[in-house]
KEDO-7141 format. One record per residue (C-alpha): z, x, y; residue number from 1; residue in three letters. Coordinates in Angstrom, 2 decimals, decimal comma. Layout:
+---------+---------+---------+-------+-------+
|      up |    east |   north | pakol | rolum |
+---------+---------+---------+-------+-------+
|       Z |       X |       Y |   NUM |   ALA |
...
+---------+---------+---------+-------+-------+
This chain:
+---------+---------+---------+-------+-------+
|      up |    east |   north | pakol | rolum |
+---------+---------+---------+-------+-------+
|   36,26 |    9,32 |    7,64 |     1 |   MET |
|   37,94 |    8,67 |    4,31 |     2 |   ALA |
|   35,81 |    6,57 |    1,99 |     3 |   VAL |
|   36,34 |    5,22 |   -1,50 |     4 |   ASP |
|   33,75 |    4,89 |   -4,22 |     5 |   GLU |
|   32,88 |    1,23 |   -3,64 |     6 |   LYS |
|   29,13 |    1,90 |   -3,39 |     7 |   TYR |
|   27,45 |    4,86 |   -5,07 |     8 |   ILE |
|   24,61 |    6,29 |   -2,99 |     9 |   VAL |
|   22,23 |    8,39 |   -5,06 |    10 |   TYR |
|   20,30 |   10,59 |   -2,67 |    11 |   GLY |
|   20,32 |   14,05 |   -1,16 |    12 |   LEU |
|   22,44 |   15,48 |    1,64 |    13 |   SER |
|   19,22 |   16,61 |    3,35 |    14 |   LEU |
|   17,38 |   13,29 |    2,90 |    15 |   SER |
|   15,92 |   11,32 |    5,82 |    16 |   TYR |
|   16,72 |    7,84 |    4,47 |    17 |   PHE |
|   19,94 |    8,84 |    2,70 |    18 |   THR |
|   21,41 |    9,96 |    6,02 |    19 |   GLY |
|   20,25 |    6,76 |    7,71 |    20 |   LYS |
|   22,03 |    4,58 |    5,14 |    21 |   LEU |
|   25,16 |    6,73 |    5,13 |    22 |   GLU |
|   25,47 |    6,29 |    8,90 |    23 |   ALA |
|   25,09 |    2,54 |    8,55 |    24 |   TYR |
|   27,76 |    2,35 |    5,82 |    25 |   PHE |
|   30,13 |    4,40 |    7,98 |    26 |   ARG |
|   29,57 |    2,22 |   11,05 |    27 |   ALA |
|   29,97 |   -0,91 |    8,91 |    28 |   LYS |
|   33,18 |    0,38 |    7,37 |    29 |   GLY |
|   31,78 |    0,26 |    3,83 |    30 |   LEU |
|   33,25 |    2,69 |    1,34 |    31 |   GLY |
|   30,74 |    4,81 |   -0,52 |    32 |   TYR |
|   30,32 |    8,07 |   -2,39 |    33 |   ALA |
|   27,21 |   10,21 |   -2,12 |    34 |   LEU |
|   25,89 |   11,58 |   -5,40 |    35 |   ARG |
|   23,24 |   14,29 |   -5,21 |    36 |   GLU |
|   20,43 |   12,80 |   -7,26 |    37 |   ILE |
|   18,84 |   14,85 |  -10,04 |    38 |   SER |
|   15,20 |   14,74 |  -11,07 |    39 |   SER |
|   16,10 |   12,79 |  -14,22 |    40 |   LYS |
|   18,10 |   10,24 |  -12,22 |    41 |   GLU |
|   15,24 |    9,97 |   -9,73 |    42 |   PHE |
|   12,88 |    9,10 |  -12,59 |    43 |   ALA |
|   15,38 |    6,73 |  -14,22 |    44 |   ARG |
|   16,00 |    4,76 |  -11,03 |    45 |   PHE |
|   12,26 |    4,70 |  -10,38 |    46 |   GLY |
|   11,65 |    3,09 |  -13,74 |    47 |   ALA |
|   14,44 |    0,60 |  -13,06 |    48 |   GLN |
|   13,43 |   -0,45 |   -9,54 |    49 |   THR |
|    9,70 |    0,27 |   -9,69 |    50 |   GLY |
|    9,78 |    2,76 |   -6,84 |    51 |   VAL |
|   10,60 |    6,47 |   -6,82 |    52 |   ARG |
|   12,43 |    6,96 |   -3,56 |    53 |   GLN |
|   15,88 |    7,73 |   -2,25 |    54 |   MET |
|   18,49 |    6,60 |   -1,73 |    55 |   PRO |
|   19,15 |    4,26 |   -4,62 |    56 |   GLN |
|   22,45 |    2,40 |   -4,27 |    57 |   VAL |
|   24,56 |    1,10 |   -7,13 |    58 |   VAL |
|   26,77 |   -1,78 |   -5,99 |    59 |   THR |
|   30,23 |   -2,60 |   -7,36 |    60 |   PRO |
|   28,70 |   -5,39 |   -9,48 |    61 |   ASP |
|   26,12 |   -3,00 |  -10,98 |    62 |   GLY |
|   23,04 |   -3,97 |   -8,98 |    63 |   ARG |
|   20,68 |   -1,25 |   -7,82 |    64 |   VAL |
|   19,45 |   -1,53 |   -4,24 |    65 |   LEU |
|   16,46 |    0,37 |   -2,85 |    66 |   SER |
|   14,79 |    0,68 |    0,59 |    67 |   ASP |
|   17,19 |    1,29 |    3,46 |    68 |   THR |
|   15,59 |   -1,30 |    5,75 |    69 |   THR |
|   16,00 |   -4,00 |    3,11 |    70 |   ALA |
|   19,54 |   -2,88 |    2,26 |    71 |   ILE |
|   20,65 |   -3,02 |    5,90 |    72 |   ILE |
|   18,95 |   -6,39 |    6,35 |    73 |   ALA |
|   20,77 |   -7,77 |    3,30 |    74 |   GLU |
|   24,15 |   -6,77 |    4,71 |    75 |   PHE |
|   23,32 |   -8,05 |    8,20 |    76 |   GLU |
|   22,07 |  -11,37 |    6,81 |    77 |   ASP |
|   25,62 |  -11,94 |    5,52 |    78 |   LEU |
|   26,84 |  -11,90 |    9,17 |    79 |   ARG |
|   30,00 |  -10,05 |    8,21 |    80 |   THR |
|   31,82 |   -8,13 |   10,90 |    81 |   GLU |
|   31,24 |   -5,72 |   12,40 |    82 |   PRO |
|   27,81 |   -7,26 |   12,87 |    83 |   GLN |
|   25,26 |   -4,66 |   13,95 |    84 |   LEU |
|   22,27 |   -6,95 |   14,36 |    85 |   ARG |
|   22,21 |   -8,55 |   17,83 |    86 |   PRO |
|   22,96 |  -12,27 |   17,76 |    87 |   ARG |
|   20,38 |  -12,93 |   20,46 |    88 |   ASP |
|   17,17 |  -13,69 |   18,58 |    89 |   LYS |
|   14,79 |  -11,81 |   20,87 |    90 |   LEU |
|   17,03 |   -8,74 |   21,07 |    91 |   THR |
|   17,36 |   -8,81 |   17,27 |    92 |   ALA |
|   13,57 |   -8,87 |   16,98 |    93 |   PHE |
|   13,22 |   -5,82 |   19,22 |    94 |   TYR |
|   15,90 |   -4,05 |   17,19 |    95 |   SER |
|   13,99 |   -4,45 |   13,91 |    96 |   ILE |
|   10,68 |   -3,68 |   15,66 |    97 |   LEU |
|   12,06 |   -0,37 |   16,91 |    98 |   PHE |
|   13,76 |    0,32 |   13,58 |    99 |   GLU |
|   10,39 |    0,07 |   11,86 |   100 |   ASP |
|    8,67 |    2,21 |   14,51 |   101 |   LEU |
|   11,25 |    4,98 |   14,18 |   102 |   PHE |
|   11,37 |    4,84 |   10,37 |   103 |   ASP |
|    7,63 |    5,13 |    9,90 |   104 |   GLU |
|    6,06 |    6,73 |   12,99 |   105 |   TRP |
|    8,57 |    9,58 |   13,33 |   106 |   LEU |
|    8,21 |   10,33 |    9,61 |   107 |   TRP |
|    5,20 |   12,56 |   10,30 |   108 |   ARG |
|    6,87 |   14,92 |   12,83 |   109 |   PRO |
|   10,08 |   14,98 |   10,78 |   110 |   ALA |
|    8,25 |   16,12 |    7,65 |   111 |   LEU |
|    5,94 |   18,38 |    9,66 |   112 |   TYR |
|    8,77 |   20,40 |   11,17 |   113 |   TYR |
|   10,48 |   20,70 |    7,79 |   114 |   ARG |
|    7,47 |   21,93 |    5,80 |   115 |   TRP |
|    5,04 |   23,54 |    8,27 |   116 |   ALA |
|    7,30 |   26,41 |    9,39 |   117 |   PHE |
|    8,28 |   29,21 |    6,95 |   118 |   PRO |
|   11,97 |   29,40 |    7,88 |   119 |   GLU |
|   12,45 |   25,66 |    7,56 |   120 |   ASP |
|   10,53 |   25,15 |    4,33 |   121 |   ARG |
|   12,17 |   28,09 |    2,55 |   122 |   LYS |
|   15,62 |   26,84 |    3,48 |   123 |   LEU |
|   14,96 |   23,21 |    2,56 |   124 |   MET |
|   12,93 |   24,12 |   -0,52 |   125 |   GLY |
|   15,83 |   26,22 |   -1,73 |   126 |   SER |
|   18,29 |   23,37 |   -1,18 |   127 |   GLN |
|   16,16 |   20,88 |   -3,13 |   128 |   ILE |
|   15,69 |   23,42 |   -5,93 |   129 |   ALA |
|   19,47 |   23,85 |   -6,09 |   130 |   ARG |
|   20,32 |   20,13 |   -6,00 |   131 |   THR |
|   17,66 |   17,68 |   -7,13 |   132 |   MET |
|   15,93 |   20,15 |   -9,46 |   133 |   LEU |
|   19,16 |   21,51 |  -10,91 |   134 |   ARG |
|   18,26 |   19,90 |  -14,24 |   135 |   ASP |
|   14,78 |   21,48 |  -14,36 |   136 |   VAL |
|   14,62 |   24,65 |  -16,49 |   137 |   PRO |
|   13,43 |   27,86 |  -14,91 |   138 |   GLY |
|   14,35 |   30,36 |  -12,19 |   139 |   PRO |
|   15,51 |   29,07 |   -8,80 |   140 |   HIS |
|   12,63 |   30,89 |   -7,10 |   141 |   LEU |
|    9,99 |   29,07 |   -9,13 |   142 |   LEU |
|   11,64 |   25,71 |   -8,49 |   143 |   ARG |
|   11,73 |   26,49 |   -4,78 |   144 |   ARG |
|    8,08 |   27,53 |   -4,66 |   145 |   LEU |
|    7,10 |   24,41 |   -6,56 |   146 |   PHE |
|    8,91 |   22,22 |   -4,03 |   147 |   ILE |
|    7,34 |   24,01 |   -1,08 |   148 |   GLU |
|    3,85 |   23,59 |   -2,54 |   149 |   TYR |
|    4,41 |   19,98 |   -3,52 |   150 |   ARG |
|    5,95 |   18,91 |   -0,19 |   151 |   GLN |
|    3,22 |   20,56 |    1,89 |   152 |   ARG |
|    0,52 |   18,92 |   -0,24 |   153 |   ARG |
|    2,10 |   15,45 |   -0,11 |   154 |   VAL |
|    3,74 |   15,32 |    3,31 |   155 |   PHE |
|    1,37 |   17,47 |    5,37 |   156 |   LEU |
|   -2,10 |   17,33 |    3,82 |   157 |   SER |
|   -1,42 |   13,91 |    2,33 |   158 |   GLY |
|   -0,33 |   12,59 |    5,72 |   159 |   ASP |
|   -3,46 |   13,86 |    7,46 |   160 |   GLY |
|   -1,79 |   16,85 |    9,16 |   161 |   VAL |
|   -4,03 |   19,87 |    9,75 |   162 |   ALA |
|   -4,37 |   22,75 |   12,20 |   163 |   LYS |
|   -6,64 |   20,63 |   14,39 |   164 |   ALA |
|   -4,04 |   17,92 |   15,01 |   165 |   ASN |
|   -0,69 |   19,66 |   14,67 |   166 |   ARG |
|   -0,46 |   19,86 |   18,49 |   167 |   PHE |
|   -0,34 |   16,05 |   18,52 |   168 |   ALA |
|    2,53 |   15,95 |   16,02 |   169 |   VAL |
|    4,51 |   18,38 |   18,18 |   170 |   GLU |
|    3,66 |   16,40 |   21,33 |   171 |   ALA |
|    5,09 |   13,24 |   19,80 |   172 |   LEU |
|    8,36 |   15,04 |   19,08 |   173 |   PHE |
|    8,68 |   16,59 |   22,55 |   174 |   HIS |
|    7,75 |   13,37 |   24,35 |   175 |   GLU |
|   10,17 |   11,37 |   22,22 |   176 |   THR |
|   12,95 |   13,79 |   23,10 |   177 |   LEU |
|   12,16 |   13,47 |   26,82 |   178 |   ALA |
|   12,27 |    9,67 |   26,63 |   179 |   ALA |
|   15,49 |    9,59 |   24,62 |   180 |   LEU |
|   17,23 |   12,11 |   26,82 |   181 |   GLU |
|   16,92 |    9,73 |   29,79 |   182 |   LYS |
|   18,33 |    6,89 |   27,70 |   183 |   VAL |
|   21,31 |    8,71 |   26,22 |   184 |   PHE |
|   22,23 |   10,28 |   29,55 |   185 |   ALA |
|   23,06 |    6,72 |   30,69 |   186 |   LYS |
|   24,52 |    4,90 |   27,65 |   187 |   ARG |
|   25,88 |    5,73 |   24,20 |   188 |   PRO |
|   23,31 |    3,82 |   22,11 |   189 |   PHE |
|   19,73 |    2,64 |   22,41 |   190 |   LEU |
|   20,41 |   -0,88 |   23,65 |   191 |   PHE |
|   23,91 |   -0,54 |   25,09 |   192 |   GLY |
|   27,52 |    0,15 |   24,16 |   193 |   ASP |
|   27,19 |   -0,65 |   20,45 |   194 |   ARG |
|   24,65 |    0,43 |   17,83 |   195 |   PRO |
|   22,05 |   -1,85 |   16,28 |   196 |   CYS |
|   19,43 |   -1,55 |   13,55 |   197 |   GLU |
|   17,15 |    0,36 |   15,94 |   198 |   ALA |
|   19,74 |    3,14 |   16,23 |   199 |   ASP |
|   19,89 |    3,58 |   12,46 |   200 |   PHE |
|   16,10 |    3,69 |   12,21 |   201 |   GLY |
|   16,08 |    6,44 |   14,82 |   202 |   LEU |
|   18,95 |    8,24 |   13,11 |   203 |   PHE |
|   16,96 |    8,87 |    9,92 |   204 |   GLY |
|   14,56 |   11,46 |   11,32 |   205 |   PRO |
|   17,03 |   12,81 |   13,86 |   206 |   PHE |
|   20,09 |   13,43 |   11,69 |   207 |   PHE |
|   18,84 |   15,18 |    8,58 |   208 |   ARG |
|   15,61 |   16,59 |   10,04 |   209 |   HIS |
|   15,34 |   17,14 |   13,79 |   210 |   PHE |
|   18,99 |   18,03 |   14,43 |   211 |   SER |
|   19,47 |   19,96 |   11,16 |   212 |   SER |
|   16,28 |   21,90 |   10,36 |   213 |   ASP |
|   16,11 |   25,25 |   12,21 |   214 |   PRO |
|   12,93 |   24,82 |   14,27 |   215 |   THR |
|   13,39 |   21,27 |   15,64 |   216 |   PRO |
|   17,15 |   21,77 |   16,03 |   217 |   ALA |
|   16,54 |   24,73 |   18,35 |   218 |   ALA |
|   14,15 |   22,57 |   20,38 |   219 |   ILE |
|   16,74 |   19,80 |   20,61 |   220 |   MET |
|   19,45 |   22,17 |   21,78 |   221 |   ARG |
|   17,16 |   23,36 |   24,56 |   222 |   ALA |
|   15,61 |   20,04 |   25,58 |   223 |   GLU |
|   17,85 |   17,17 |   24,50 |   224 |   ALA |
|   21,62 |   17,80 |   24,54 |   225 |   PRO |
|   22,42 |   14,13 |   25,19 |   226 |   ASN |
|   20,32 |   13,14 |   22,18 |   227 |   THR |
|   22,22 |   15,64 |   20,05 |   228 |   LEU |
|   25,41 |   14,02 |   21,31 |   229 |   LEU |
|   24,08 |   10,59 |   20,25 |   230 |   TRP |
|   23,45 |   11,95 |   16,72 |   231 |   VAL |
|   27,06 |   13,11 |   16,45 |   232 |   SER |
|   28,37 |    9,92 |   18,06 |   233 |   ARG |
|   26,59 |    7,65 |   15,58 |   234 |   LEU |
|   27,68 |    9,77 |   12,61 |   235 |   TRP |
|   31,31 |    9,68 |   13,77 |   236 |   ALA |
|   31,50 |    6,01 |   14,74 |   237 |   ILE |
|   33,84 |    3,57 |   13,01 |   238 |   THR |
|   34,03 |   -0,21 |   13,37 |   239 |   PRO |
|   37,12 |    0,14 |   15,53 |   240 |   GLN |
|   35,15 |    2,19 |   18,05 |   241 |   ALA |
|   32,87 |   -0,65 |   19,09 |   242 |   PHE |
|   34,44 |   -3,91 |   17,92 |   243 |   ASN |
|   35,56 |   -4,71 |   21,47 |   244 |   ASP |
|   32,25 |   -3,76 |   23,07 |   245 |   LYS |
|   30,03 |   -6,53 |   24,48 |   246 |   PRO |
|   27,36 |   -7,97 |   22,20 |   247 |   ARG |
|   23,79 |   -6,87 |   22,80 |   248 |   LEU |
|   21,87 |   -9,66 |   24,54 |   249 |   THR |
|   19,00 |   -7,87 |   26,28 |   250 |   THR |
|   16,70 |   -4,90 |   25,83 |   251 |   VAL |
|   17,07 |   -2,22 |   28,54 |   252 |   PRO |
|   14,10 |   -1,71 |   30,84 |   253 |   ASP |
|   13,88 |    2,08 |   30,27 |   254 |   ASP |
|   12,35 |    1,96 |   26,77 |   255 |   LEU |
|    8,74 |    1,71 |   27,94 |   256 |   GLU |
|    7,75 |    4,92 |   26,17 |   257 |   PHE |
|    8,53 |    3,28 |   22,84 |   258 |   PHE |
|    6,81 |    0,02 |   23,72 |   259 |   PHE |
|    3,77 |    2,14 |   24,57 |   260 |   ASP |
|    3,97 |    3,87 |   21,17 |   261 |   LEU |
|    4,05 |    0,45 |   19,55 |   262 |   LEU |
|    1,10 |   -0,94 |   21,48 |   263 |   SER |
|   -1,21 |    2,08 |   21,47 |   264 |   THR |
|   -0,36 |    3,86 |   18,20 |   265 |   GLU |
|    1,90 |    2,27 |   15,62 |   266 |   TYR |
|    0,82 |   -1,38 |   15,60 |   267 |   LEU |
|   -2,92 |   -0,44 |   15,71 |   268 |   PRO |
|   -2,28 |    1,85 |   12,73 |   269 |   TYR |
|   -0,51 |   -0,96 |   10,86 |   270 |   LEU |
|   -3,45 |   -3,26 |   11,59 |   271 |   ALA |
|   -5,98 |   -0,67 |   10,36 |   272 |   ALA |
|   -3,88 |   -0,07 |    7,26 |   273 |   ASN |
|   -3,68 |   -3,80 |    6,62 |   274 |   GLY |
|   -7,44 |   -4,15 |    6,98 |   275 |   GLN |
|   -7,98 |   -1,33 |    4,50 |   276 |   ALA |
|   -5,59 |   -2,93 |    2,03 |   277 |   LEU |
|   -7,30 |   -6,30 |    2,32 |   278 |   SER |
|  -10,68 |   -4,82 |    1,36 |   279 |   THR |
|   -9,38 |   -2,39 |   -1,23 |   280 |   LEU |
|  -10,66 |   -2,68 |   -4,76 |   281 |   SER |
|   -9,74 |   -0,69 |   -7,83 |   282 |   ALA |
|  -13,07 |    1,10 |   -7,75 |   283 |   SER |
|  -12,72 |    2,06 |   -4,09 |   284 |   ALA |
|   -9,04 |    3,01 |   -4,18 |   285 |   ALA |
|   -9,65 |    6,72 |   -4,55 |   286 |   GLY |
|  -11,99 |    6,97 |   -1,57 |   287 |   ASN |
|  -10,32 |    4,56 |    0,88 |   288 |   ALA |
|   -8,77 |    5,94 |    4,03 |   289 |   SER |
|   -7,10 |    4,75 |    7,22 |   290 |   VAL |
|   -7,71 |    6,28 |   10,61 |   291 |   HIS |
|   -4,83 |    6,61 |   13,08 |   292 |   ALA |
|   -4,54 |    8,17 |   16,53 |   293 |   SER |
|   -1,44 |    9,70 |   18,04 |   294 |   SER |
|   -1,01 |   11,72 |   21,25 |   295 |   ARG |
|   -4,67 |   12,72 |   21,21 |   296 |   GLY |
|   -4,74 |   13,69 |   17,55 |   297 |   GLY |
|   -6,72 |   11,98 |   14,80 |   298 |   SER |
|   -5,20 |   11,41 |   11,34 |   299 |   PHE |
|   -6,70 |   10,08 |    8,12 |   300 |   ARG |
|   -4,43 |    8,82 |    5,37 |   301 |   THR |
|   -4,60 |    6,71 |    2,23 |   302 |   LYS |
|   -3,89 |    2,98 |    2,61 |   303 |   PRO |
|   -0,14 |    2,39 |    2,19 |   304 |   ALA |
|    1,03 |   -0,87 |    0,61 |   305 |   PRO |
|    4,55 |   -0,30 |    1,95 |   306 |   TYR |
|    3,21 |   -0,25 |    5,50 |   307 |   HIS |
|    1,35 |   -3,45 |    4,71 |   308 |   GLY |
|    4,70 |   -4,98 |    3,80 |   309 |   ALA |
|    6,23 |   -3,60 |    7,02 |   310 |   CYS |
|    3,56 |   -5,33 |    9,09 |   311 |   LEU |
|    4,02 |   -8,62 |    7,24 |   312 |   ALA |
|    7,77 |   -8,55 |    7,91 |   313 |   GLU |
|    7,23 |   -7,87 |   11,61 |   314 |   LEU |
|    4,65 |  -10,65 |   11,81 |   315 |   GLN |
|    7,02 |  -13,15 |   10,23 |   316 |   ARG |
|    9,82 |  -12,13 |   12,59 |   317 |   ALA |
|    7,56 |  -12,42 |   15,65 |   318 |   TYR |
|    6,20 |  -15,79 |   14,58 |   319 |   GLN |
|    9,75 |  -17,12 |   14,20 |   320 |   ALA |
|   10,36 |  -16,55 |   17,93 |   321 |   LEU |
|   10,09 |  -19,32 |   20,47 |   322 |   GLY |
|    7,13 |  -19,53 |   22,90 |   323 |   PRO |
|    9,00 |  -17,99 |   25,86 |   324 |   SER |
|   10,27 |  -15,17 |   23,64 |   325 |   GLN |
|    6,73 |  -14,46 |   22,43 |   326 |   GLN |
|    5,60 |  -14,26 |   26,05 |   327 |   VAL |
|    8,30 |  -11,65 |   26,62 |   328 |   HIS |
|    6,91 |   -9,61 |   23,71 |   329 |   VAL |
|    3,41 |   -9,86 |   25,20 |   330 |   THR |
|    4,77 |   -8,55 |   28,51 |   331 |   ASP |
|    6,09 |   -5,52 |   26,63 |   332 |   LYS |
|    3,20 |   -4,61 |   24,30 |   333 |   ILE |
|    0,19 |   -6,44 |   25,77 |   334 |   GLY |
|   -2,84 |   -7,03 |   23,58 |   335 |   LYS |
|   -1,11 |   -5,53 |   20,54 |   336 |   ALA |
|    0,78 |   -8,82 |   20,33 |   337 |   THR |
|   -2,29 |  -10,23 |   18,60 |   338 |   SER |
|   -1,51 |   -7,94 |   15,64 |   339 |   ILE |
|    1,91 |   -9,56 |   15,30 |   340 |   LEU |
|    0,44 |  -13,04 |   15,75 |   341 |   ALA |
|   -2,01 |  -12,62 |   12,85 |   342 |   ALA |
|   -1,33 |  -14,25 |    9,50 |   343 |   ARG |
|    0,83 |  -12,03 |    7,25 |   344 |   PRO |
|   -0,98 |  -10,66 |    4,21 |   345 |   GLN |
|    0,39 |  -11,01 |    0,74 |   346 |   GLU |
|    1,95 |   -7,83 |   -0,63 |   347 |   SER |
|   -0,44 |   -5,51 |   -2,45 |   348 |   THR |
|    2,34 |   -3,80 |   -4,39 |   349 |   HIS |
|    1,47 |   -3,79 |   -8,08 |   350 |   LYS |
|    3,83 |   -3,54 |  -11,06 |   351 |   PRO |
|    4,60 |    0,00 |  -12,14 |   352 |   GLY |
|    6,38 |    3,06 |  -10,79 |   353 |   VAL |
|    5,15 |    4,03 |   -7,33 |   354 |   VAL |
|    6,34 |    6,09 |   -4,39 |   355 |   ASP |
|    7,64 |    4,39 |   -1,24 |   356 |   ARG |
|    4,10 |    3,97 |    0,14 |   357 |   LEU |
|    2,93 |    2,28 |   -3,04 |   358 |   GLY |
|    1,06 |    5,18 |   -4,59 |   359 |   ARG |
|    1,22 |    5,43 |   -8,41 |   360 |   PRO |
|    3,61 |    8,04 |   -9,79 |   361 |   GLN |
+---------+---------+---------+-------+-------+
């Protein structure tokens, strides 16, 4: 698809969230140019926006936008066509609920498969050394080894991944593939014949990680050909391809696996994280931890202010639903609805440069 340089997307061509936003811009028909971000640009944008993450988007009027979920929401709030958020309020709620689930709960297996296996981490470490660290002095090999060490420390150890629970991370990936394969064997997108925010949340881990990195890509080829087809379909889509498709007005009844993930894993984690944030003090910050369970594995992580903000957004969206719509949510996720019904907490983000989870940089 030919694009102009209307928006400048500073990210990496192997980046989880950069790929997610690129796919959204393509589906929306928004012209953009991808610029491979350097380490100096990463620091400069971090100082400007307060968060070191990618992508960072420079708009035609010179604004800098950060956080793909917020960027997509800003465009969808304008209600410009093609509109990718369902107009039906309940369906729109489920779309952002799934978008958040996919963004945050599939992060762990996506980063695990990239950095836990030698072939994958050497390849991806080399690519980051060649692109983002191109402005860092020193041999390519040393830059690559630094990236491999840093990513394993932050995204494996720092995310609670260890030999004792790696089976659970792999189980989540395989079970997600099995659930998606049934969906995409029947329809082109998660909810129907046109994509929505949930599709772009799912696309992040699947495009630049699961379908691209050697180890998970081989698994996908063997276990999930229809899901691979969905990845290509969403990357190739243009507004003209779905403008005449019916609007999304309901949530299909074959997404129970993901409602179960929400009710038994992700929302309980968000609640535990929120509780930890609410009791966190400066003196206890270094020792605080959050316990999460997934597919029989146990994970301990640091409290994440960004995930606190995610929960607050979901709570506000749920509480804006009507009574009958809230009953429908309860039918889908059961007792976990009480987490969404709780009063949203104020953000615990503090001024200063942090990473996307709110940790000081």
